[in-house]
Residue, then its C-alpha position, 0 to 999 in steps of 0.5 A: m919385111s926384108s929388102e928382097d920381100q919388098l922388091q918382090y912386093k913392088n914388082q908384083q904391085m906394078h902388075m896388080v890393080k888390087p890393093r892389099h893394105v888400105a889406110i884411111i884418115m877418117d875426117g869430118n865427124g865434127r862437120w857432119a854433126k854441125k850440118q845435122g845440128k847436133l853435138r860433135m860427139s854425135g858425129h864421132q858416134a856416127g863415125a864409129e858406125s862408119v868404121r864398122r861398115a869399112v871393116s866389113y867391106a875390107v873383109s868382103y874385099q879380102l884386104d890383108a890389112l886396114t889401118l884407120y887413123a882414129f886418134s892423132s897425137d895432136n888431138w890432145n889439143r882439142p877441148s878436154q871434154e871432147v877428148i874425154a868423150l872420144l876416149e870413152l867411146f874408144v873403150l865402149v867400142l873395144d868392149t862391144e866389138v872385140k867379140n865381133l872382130h874375133k868371130h870374123n877372124i880379124r886381128l886387132n892391132i893398136i899402133g901409137d903411144t898408148t902409155r898416155f891413156s888411162h889404165r882402164l883403156q890400156d887394159c881394154i886394148r891389151c885384152a882385145e889384142e890378146k883375144t884376136q892375136n891368133n886370127q888369120g883374117l884381116i889385120l885391123n890396125i887402129a892408130a891411137n895417140y899416133g903421129g908419124r913423127w913420133d913413130i920415126i923418133h921412137g924408132v930412131r931412139t931405139l936404134a940409138e940405144k942399140v948403138q950406145d949398147g954396142l949392138l949396132r954400128p952407125d954405118e949399119i943403119e939403112e932404110k930397112t934397119l929403121s923400117a924394122h923399128l917402126c909401126l907396121s914393120t911386119m905387114v905388107p906396105v900401104d898401097l892406098v891412103i884414103r882421106t875423107g872430109g875434103e882435106y888434102r893433107i896427110s896430117n902426120f899419118l904414117l909419114w914413112q910407111v906411105a912413101y910409095a902409096e897412092f892417095w885418094f881424096t873425097d869430100t864425103l864426111w866420114p860418117d857418110f863413108d859407105k861401101d859405094v865410096f870405098k869401092g870408088a876409091l878402090n876402082a880409082f886405085a885400079k886405074r893407077e900405074r904404080r912405078f915405084g920410081g921406075a919408068t912408065l910401062 
């Protein structure tokens, strides 16, 4: 978005109570499984069902974009068996859900460093994105092997290469210049960040993009996240006064 578009967007949001872009840190799958006396993978499978519910509600609520933190770049530090199972689940969900996404006019967008994934998974991602690329409804961003610091470093490296090639002067680099080289640069800003699972941290998620977002935390574990919890977050957002650094209205 241009600086003029961002300013207009902020002015609009100061008088609006409905978010256009919601991002969710989906936390609590493992603890949910433990409470149920099940393996951790059962929690991730139940979490996939919650994703379906959240996407369905986002469509009915007419959000412009929904961004879900599915796999952090830090998740590689988990036990290898769990990582492999998670990535296999990702492949399965992509294979089974892309037709449904396309049917409901949803555009799928994967953000993150996908080069570390298997060729099979990369092919699934490419096919799913291509199949839905012309859809005009909800934009569903899935953050996979994503980290906010990686996003910023990747953008800075791209700008450094342009400077090195003589395409950009250092004094031309501003906030909007870097923003244009980060994930989600072409979308409306994130209005609301929801984190489930009772934790109160951002966990390296969209560090640049959520600078003026509202945050809402819930003890609800992700597999138990449903329409009522989602609606509670949106209702809480409606009561917030968004000033973007300005004075109280």
